[in-house]
C-alpha positions as CSV (number, residue, x, y, z in Angstrom):
1,M,6.3,3.2,-24.5
2,K,8.3,1.8,-21.8
3,L,10.6,2.9,-19.6
4,V,12.2,-0.3,-18.2
5,A,14.8,0.0,-15.7
6,L,16.5,-4.0,-15.9
7,A,17.6,-6.5,-18.7
8,C,15.6,-9.7,-18.9
9,V,15.4,-13.0,-19.9
10,G,12.5,-15.3,-20.5
11,L,10.1,-12.5,-22.6
12,L,10.7,-13.8,-26.0
13,A,6.7,-14.5,-25.6
14,T,5.4,-10.8,-23.7
15,P,3.5,-8.7,-26.5
16,L,4.9,-6.0,-28.2
17,I,4.2,-2.5,-26.4
18,A,5.1,0.8,-26.2
19,Q,6.8,0.5,-22.5
20,E,9.2,3.2,-20.5
21,T,11.9,1.4,-18.8
22,G,14.4,2.3,-15.5
23,P,17.4,1.5,-16.2
24,E,19.2,-1.8,-17.8
25,G,21.5,-3.6,-15.2
26,L,21.8,-6.4,-12.5
27,A,19.6,-6.0,-9.6
28,E,22.6,-5.9,-7.6
29,P,25.0,-3.1,-7.2
30,H,28.4,-3.3,-9.5
31,Y,31.0,-0.6,-8.3
32,K,34.0,-1.4,-11.3
33,G,36.5,-0.7,-9.7
34,H,34.9,2.9,-8.2
35,A,34.0,1.7,-5.1
36,E,36.3,5.0,-3.2
37,Y,34.3,7.3,-5.5
38,V,33.1,10.2,-4.3
39,P,30.8,12.0,-5.8
40,P,31.4,16.3,-5.5
41,P,29.3,18.3,-3.1
42,P,25.8,19.7,-4.6
43,P,24.7,22.7,-4.5
44,P,22.7,24.2,-1.6
45,V,19.9,23.1,-1.0
46,T,16.7,25.3,-2.0
47,A,12.8,25.4,-1.8
48,D,12.3,25.6,-5.3
49,N,14.6,22.8,-6.4
50,T,13.7,20.3,-3.2
51,L,10.8,17.7,-4.4
52,N,8.3,16.6,-1.8
53,L,7.3,12.9,-2.3
54,Q,4.3,12.6,0.2
55,L,4.0,8.6,0.2
56,S,1.6,5.7,1.4
57,T,5.0,4.2,3.1
58,G,4.1,6.6,5.9
59,G,6.3,9.7,5.6
60,I,7.8,12.6,2.8
61,V,10.8,11.9,0.9
62,S,12.3,15.4,-0.8
63,V,14.8,15.3,-3.2
64,Q,17.2,17.3,-3.8
65,L,16.9,18.7,-7.9
66,R,19.6,19.6,-10.0
67,P,18.6,22.2,-13.1
68,D,22.3,22.5,-12.8
69,K,22.7,19.3,-14.6
70,A,19.5,18.7,-16.1
71,P,17.6,21.6,-16.5
72,L,14.9,20.0,-18.9
73,S,14.3,17.1,-17.0
74,V,14.1,19.1,-13.9
75,A,11.4,21.9,-15.1
76,R,9.3,18.1,-16.2
77,I,9.0,17.5,-12.8
78,K,8.4,20.2,-11.6
79,A,5.3,21.3,-14.0
80,L,4.6,17.9,-13.7
81,A,4.3,18.4,-9.3
82,E,2.6,21.6,-9.6
83,R,-0.5,20.0,-11.5
84,H,-1.4,16.8,-9.9
85,F,0.1,14.8,-12.0
86,Y,1.5,12.6,-9.6
87,D,-0.9,12.7,-6.9
88,G,-2.3,8.6,-6.6
89,L,0.3,7.4,-9.2
90,T,2.2,4.2,-7.6
91,F,5.2,2.8,-8.1
92,H,4.7,-0.1,-10.6
93,R,8.7,-1.7,-10.7
94,V,10.1,-2.0,-6.8
95,I,13.7,-4.0,-7.3
96,D,15.0,-4.9,-4.1
97,G,18.7,-4.2,-3.6
98,F,18.3,-1.6,-7.3
99,M,15.7,0.7,-7.5
100,A,12.3,2.1,-7.5
101,Q,10.2,3.1,-10.7
102,G,7.1,5.2,-10.9
103,G,5.3,8.2,-12.9
104,D,3.4,6.7,-14.7
105,P,0.0,7.1,-15.3
106,K,-1.4,4.0,-16.4
107,G,0.3,2.1,-13.7
108,D,2.3,-0.2,-16.1
109,G,5.0,1.6,-17.7
110,S,4.1,2.5,-20.9
111,G,2.3,5.7,-20.1
112,G,3.0,9.3,-20.1
113,S,1.7,12.8,-19.7
114,D,0.8,14.7,-22.2
115,L,4.1,16.7,-23.1
116,P,6.4,16.0,-25.2
117,N,9.6,13.2,-24.7
118,L,12.2,15.1,-23.4
119,K,15.9,15.1,-25.1
120,A,18.3,13.2,-22.6
121,E,20.3,15.2,-21.1
122,F,23.1,13.0,-19.4
123,N,25.4,14.0,-16.7
124,D,28.2,13.1,-14.0
125,L,25.8,12.6,-11.5
126,P,26.3,8.6,-10.5
127,H,23.5,6.2,-9.6
128,V,24.4,6.0,-5.9
129,R,21.2,5.3,-3.1
130,G,18.5,7.7,-3.2
131,A,19.9,8.8,-7.3
132,M,16.7,10.1,-8.8
133,A,16.3,9.7,-12.5
134,M,14.6,9.7,-15.4
135,A,13.2,6.5,-17.3
136,R,12.5,6.1,-20.7
137,A,12.5,3.3,-23.4
138,Q,15.7,2.4,-25.9
139,D,15.5,5.8,-27.6
140,D,17.7,8.3,-25.4
141,N,15.6,10.8,-26.0
142,S,12.4,9.5,-25.1
143,A,11.9,10.0,-21.4
144,N,8.3,12.6,-20.1
145,S,7.2,11.6,-16.6
146,Q,8.5,8.7,-14.8
147,F,11.6,8.1,-13.0
148,Y,13.4,6.2,-11.0
149,I,14.8,6.2,-7.2
150,M,18.1,3.9,-6.2
151,L,17.6,1.5,-3.9
152,S,21.3,0.8,-3.9
153,P,23.9,2.4,-6.3
154,N,24.6,1.2,-9.7
155,L,27.4,3.1,-11.4
156,T,27.4,1.4,-14.2
157,L,24.0,2.8,-15.1
158,D,26.1,6.5,-15.3
159,G,25.7,8.4,-18.3
160,K,22.9,6.3,-19.7
161,Y,19.9,7.6,-18.2
162,T,19.7,11.7,-17.0
163,V,20.2,11.7,-13.1
164,I,18.4,14.7,-11.8
165,G,18.7,14.5,-8.3
166,R,19.3,12.5,-4.9
167,V,17.2,11.9,-1.8
168,I,18.0,14.2,1.1
169,A,15.3,12.7,3.5
170,G,13.0,10.5,3.8
171,M,15.0,7.8,2.1
172,T,13.5,5.4,4.7
173,Y,10.1,5.8,2.9
174,V,11.8,4.8,-0.3
175,D,13.0,1.5,1.2
176,Q,9.7,0.4,2.5
177,L,7.8,0.5,-0.9
178,E,6.0,-2.5,-1.7
179,K,8.5,-4.8,-4.1
180,G,8.1,-6.9,-7.3
181,E,7.1,-6.5,-11.4
182,P,4.6,-5.4,-10.7
183,P,3.5,-5.4,-6.9
184,A,0.7,-7.2,-5.7
185,N,0.1,-4.1,-3.7
186,P,1.8,-1.2,-5.2
187,S,2.7,1.9,-2.7
188,R,1.4,5.8,-3.7
189,I,2.2,8.8,-3.9
190,I,-0.3,10.2,-2.4
191,R,0.8,13.8,-2.8
192,A,3.8,15.7,-4.6
193,Y,5.0,19.5,-4.4
194,V,8.0,21.7,-4.8
195,G,8.9,23.1,-2.1
196,Q,11.0,23.6,1.3
197,A,11.5,20.1,2.4
198,P,9.7,19.0,6.2
199,A,11.5,19.0,9.3
200,D,10.5,15.3,10.2
201,P,9.8,13.4,7.1
202,A,6.7,11.4,9.1
203,M,4.9,15.2,8.9
204,P,1.9,15.5,7.0
205,A,2.5,17.5,3.5
206,P,1.0,20.6,3.6
207,A,-2.5,21.0,2.5
208,P,-3.7,22.0,-1.3
209,G,-3.6,24.8,-2.4
210,A,-1.7,26.3,1.0
211,S,1.5,28.7,0.7
212,L,4.6,26.5,0.5
213,P,7.3,27.5,3.5
214,G,10.3,29.1,2.1
215,L,8.1,29.3,-1.5
216,P,6.2,33.0,-0.8
217,G,2.9,33.1,-2.7
218,A,4.0,29.8,-4.5
219,R,1.1,26.8,-4.5
220,A,0.8,23.4,-3.5
221,V,-0.8,22.2,-6.4
222,L,-1.9,22.7,-9.7
223,P,-4.8,21.7,-11.8
224,G,-3.7,20.1,-15.1
225,A,-5.0,17.0,-16.9
226,R,-3.4,13.6,-17.1
227,T,-3.2,12.4,-20.8
228,S,-0.9,9.9,-21.8
229,P,0.7,9.8,-25.4
230,P,-0.4,7.1,-28.3
231,M,1.8,4.0,-27.8
232,Q,4.8,2.9,-30.0
233,P,5.3,-0.1,-30.6
234,L,8.9,-1.7,-28.2
235,T,9.7,-4.9,-26.6
236,P,9.9,-4.8,-23.1
237,H,13.4,-5.9,-21.7
238,R,14.7,-6.8,-18.0
C-alpha cells in the first residue's frame, strides 16, 4: 500500500501498486479562515516521548511525541525506532512548501513494517509547520511505519491523518532534505532513537547501545527484523 500525501492529476498510466501516502492536499498551505489559530499548549517535553532523527542533512531533529493524542501510533513509532527499523531509510517524497515523507523500507512509498496496520487516531492536533503525522493508504486504518513532517502549515489536512507530535528542535535539517518525488539523491535517516533531545542539534547521536541521557537503563537501539507486508492494489494519486 502506498502512502501518498497529495492528490495528483495525470497518473492514469501509473501501474496499480500498493502504496502508502501522506496527506492529500495542495503543495501550498491553505488556512480557510484559520490564519489566527493558535493550538493549545502541549504537555511538558519528556525524554521517553522524544523521538530523535539524526539526518544525513547534518543534524538531529527532535520530535515531541503525543501519546495523549495518538497512543497506538506513538507506541508504534517508538517500537520501530528501538528496533533500528528507521536507520538508513530515505525520505522518498519531499515536496517544497508542503511536507517530507519517509519511513518506508522499500523507499518508494509501498512498504511498511512486519507489524499490523494501525487504527486511525484522528485528533485535534493541527497540521502546522513541524507537525509529524502517520502516512496511510485510502483506508483510514492503514498507517503502519511511514510518516511525514510538515514543511508548511496546511490545516485542510486536519482530521484526515493521525498527527503524532511536532518538531521541537532541528527543523532546519528537515528544511534541507533533498526535494523530489522521488528525490534524485534522497536524504536519509542515519539513526532514530528515543531519548532526551540533544542540547545542540548538530551534535552526533549517541553510540548504538549507549544509555540515553535522562533515561536510566534505556538503550539507543534494539535488534529487529525489517520486513514488509504484502502489497495491496491501490491507484496512487497525488
